C-alpha positions in Angstrom: 0.1 0.0 0.1 2.5 2.2 1.0 4.9 1.5 -2.3 1.2 2.3 -4.7 1.0 5.8 -2.5 4.7 6.6 -3.1 4.0 6.0 -7.1 1.3 7.4 -7.5 3.0 10.7 -5.5 6.3 10.5 -8.4 3.8 10.2 -11.1 2.0 13.5 -9.8 5.0 15.1 -9.0 6.2 14.0 -13.0 3.2 15.5 -13.8 3.1 18.4 -12.4 6.5 19.4 -13.5 5.9 18.9 -16.9 2.8 20.8 -17.1 5.2 24.0 -15.1 8.0 23.5 -17.8 5.7 23.8 -20.6 3.0 26.0 -19.6 0.1 25.1 -18.0 -3.4 24.1 -19.4 -6.2 25.0 -17.6 -10.2 24.4 -17.6 -12.0 27.6 -17.2 -15.3 26.1 -16.9 -16.0 29.1 -14.5 -14.4 31.3 -16.7 -16.4 30.3 -19.7 -18.7 33.8 -21.3 -21.1 35.2 -23.4 -19.4 36.9 -25.6 -22.0 37.7 -27.4 -24.4 39.7 -24.2 -24.7 43.1 -23.7 -21.3 45.0 -22.1 -21.9 47.5 -19.6 -19.3 49.7 -17.7 -19.3 52.0 -14.8 -16.5 54.0 -13.7 -15.7 57.4 -11.7 -14.7 58.9 -15.2 -14.9 59.0 -18.7 -12.6 60.7 -21.7 -13.6 60.2 -24.8 -11.3 60.9 -27.8 -13.4 61.3 -31.0 -9.9 61.6 -33.1 -8.8 57.7 -32.1 -12.0 56.7 -31.7 -11.4 55.5 -28.1 -12.7 55.7 -24.6 -11.1 56.1 -21.5 -12.7 54.7 -18.4 -10.9 55.4 -15.2 -11.7 55.1 -11.3 -13.4 51.8 -9.7 -13.9 50.9 -13.0 -16.6 47.4 -13.7 -17.1 46.0 -16.7 -19.9 43.3 -17.0 -20.4 40.8 -19.8 -23.0 38.5 -18.7 -22.3 37.2 -15.5 -18.8 37.7 -16.4 -17.2 41.0 -14.2 -13.9 42.9 -14.9 -12.9 45.1 -12.5 -9.5 47.3 -13.1 -8.3 51.1 -12.2 -8.3 52.3 -15.7 -10.1 50.4 -19.0 -8.8 51.5 -22.1 -12.0 50.8 -24.9 -11.1 50.6 -28.7 -14.6 51.0 -30.5 -14.9 49.2 -34.2 -14.8 51.1 -37.5 -18.2 51.8 -37.2 -17.7 53.5 -33.6 -20.6 52.2 -32.5 -19.4 48.3 -31.2 -16.7 47.6 -29.1 -13.5 46.2 -30.2 -11.2 45.6 -27.7 -10.7 46.3 -24.1 -7.4 47.4 -22.6 -7.4 46.8 -18.8 -4.4 47.9 -16.1 -3.8 48.4 -12.4 -5.6 46.0 -10.6 -7.4 43.3 -13.1 -9.6 41.2 -11.8 -11.8 38.9 -13.9 -14.7 36.9 -11.8 -17.2 34.6 -13.5 -19.1 31.6 -11.8 -16.7 30.1 -9.5 -13.5 31.0 -11.2 -11.1 34.3 -10.2 -8.4 35.7 -12.1 -6.1 38.9 -11.1 -3.0 40.4 -13.0 -1.2 44.5 -13.8 -3.2 44.1 -17.4 -6.0 42.4 -19.2 -6.8 42.7 -23.0 -10.3 41.7 -23.8 -11.0 41.0 -28.3 -14.3 41.2 -27.8 -15.1 39.2 -31.2 -12.9 36.1 -30.6 -13.3 35.7 -26.6 -10.1 35.7 -26.1 -8.7 37.5 -22.8 -4.6 37.8 -22.3 -4.0 38.6 -18.6 -0.1 39.9 -18.2 1.8 40.8 -15.2 1.5 38.6 -11.5 -1.1 36.7 -12.7 -3.3 35.0 -9.7 -5.9 32.4 -10.6 -8.1 30.4 -7.9 -9.9 28.3 -8.7 -12.2 26.5 -5.9 -9.3 25.9 -2.9 -6.7 25.5 -5.7 -4.4 28.6 -7.1 -1.8 29.0 -9.5 0.2 31.5 -10.4 2.4 32.7 -14.0 3.5 35.5 -15.8 0.7 35.2 -18.5 -2.7 33.4 -18.9 -4.4 33.5 -22.1 -8.4 32.7 -21.8 -10.8 31.5 -24.2 -14.0 32.4 -23.2 -16.1 30.3 -25.5 -14.8 27.5 -24.7 -13.7 28.2 -21.2 -10.1 26.7 -22.1 -6.8 29.0 -21.1 -3.5 28.6 -21.0 -0.6 29.8 -17.9 2.7 30.5 -19.3 6.0 32.2 -17.5 6.8 29.7 -14.4 3.9 28.6 -13.6 3.3 27.6 -9.6 0.4 25.7 -8.2 -1.1 24.8 -5.0 -4.3 22.3 -4.8 -5.6 20.8 -2.1 -5.8 16.9 -2.6 -9.2 15.2 -2.3 -10.2 13.0 0.9 -10.9 9.5 0.7 
């Protein structure tokens, strides 16, 4: 029995080291979102630049899309060619992305609305229930709920009880 436990532990460590060395592919069921849902933005201040088609929301910014919420110190919005549709959100400072049971925080994030891709960089920390992972970069596909952590990935998890 003890030998079986030792072999299982060695296998888990080998798999974890492999994932850490190459970047970790992670299922983000809780960060899967409806990228076609209406986007609502709230902030203390809004500055609009008609010349380049951008708007900057600053101070206690909260962006909601369906059940997903993104908060940051500042979010710059790049509009599409029609000047009415949102193309990309650039979030900076204390970025937090929350949906269902998952949460990810970072220094910066870029959310491309059409593709449903969120790229978070700088001091990334992902929590899923009691498990946590940190890395330099997190790329999430909100349509599929899959993501990849890159750049010295570190994970902490709580083993299940029998």
